[in-house]
N, C-alpha and C positions, 0 to 999 in steps of 0.2 A: 879521621874524617878530614878531607881537604878544605882549604879556605873557601873554595867555590861552593862546596856542599854546605858548609856552615852558613855562608851568606844566603844561600837558597832557603835553608830551613828557617833562618831568622826572618827573611822576607815573608815566608808563609805564615809564621807565627804572628808577625806584625799585622798582616792583612786579616787574619782570623780574629785578632783582638782589637781591630780598629786603630792600629798604631801607625798607619802609613804616614809618611812625611816626618816622622820623628827623627831627630839626629842623635846618634849615640854619644853620650857625654861621659861614659865611664872611662876611667884611666886604665883599668885592667879588664880583660875578658872574663865574663862569668861562665861557670860551668854548671850544666843542669844536674840537679840532684833531686832526691825524693826522700827527705828525712824528717822524722818527727822532732819537734823542738818545743821550747817553752819560752815565752817572753815574760819577764818578771819586772814588777815595779810596785812600790809602796806595799810590799808584803803580800802581793797576790800574783798569781800566774795564769797565763792564758796559753792553751795548747795551740800550736801552729804547725804547718807543714812548710819546710824549707824547700823551695823550688829551684833556686840557683844560688851560687855563691862565687865570690872572688876574694882576693886578699883584702879588698876595701869595702865589701858590702854583700848583701844578699837580698833575695826577694822571698817573701813568705806569704802563705795563704792562711787566713783565719776562717773559722767556721761561720762566724757571723760578725756583725758590726761591733766595733769596740772603740772606745775613746782611749787614746794612748797619751801619756805625758810626753814632754819634749825629749827625754832620754829614758832608756830602759835597757834591760839586759836580754840577750838572746843566748839560750843554752841548748846544746844538742848533747844529751847525756851519754849516748852510745859512743860519741867521739871525744868525750871530755872537752868539749868546745864551749867556751864562755866568752862573749864579747859585749862591751857596752855599745849601744847603737842609738841612732836617731832616725826617724822616718824622713825620707826625702821626696817620696811621691806615694800616691795612693790611688787605687782604681778598684772600686767595688770591694772585694774581699782580699785583694792582693796589695801588699805594701812593700815598697822598695826601701831598704835600709842601708845606711852608711855606718861603718864601724868607726867609733871614735876612740882616740887614744886616752 
């Protein structure tokens, strides 16, 4: 997909989700995915759907509202992927995550 096509689809996505006028602050480009994951904290887990990822973070969808601690773990078992995270933004059921070292 060309850069022009990616920008066009990003613009459509932003308009559809009311995100016009937002400035991209990510250091690396995220790639769209559709993977089942789990966020875990304090001995409990919540299922989520990972919608996009980059080396520095991800966006996940939750089935319903949830109160999350300041930091937690995102796991994608089929990929043997485990990262410590913190939430950096939230919109309804979607949460933007930053991976922490």
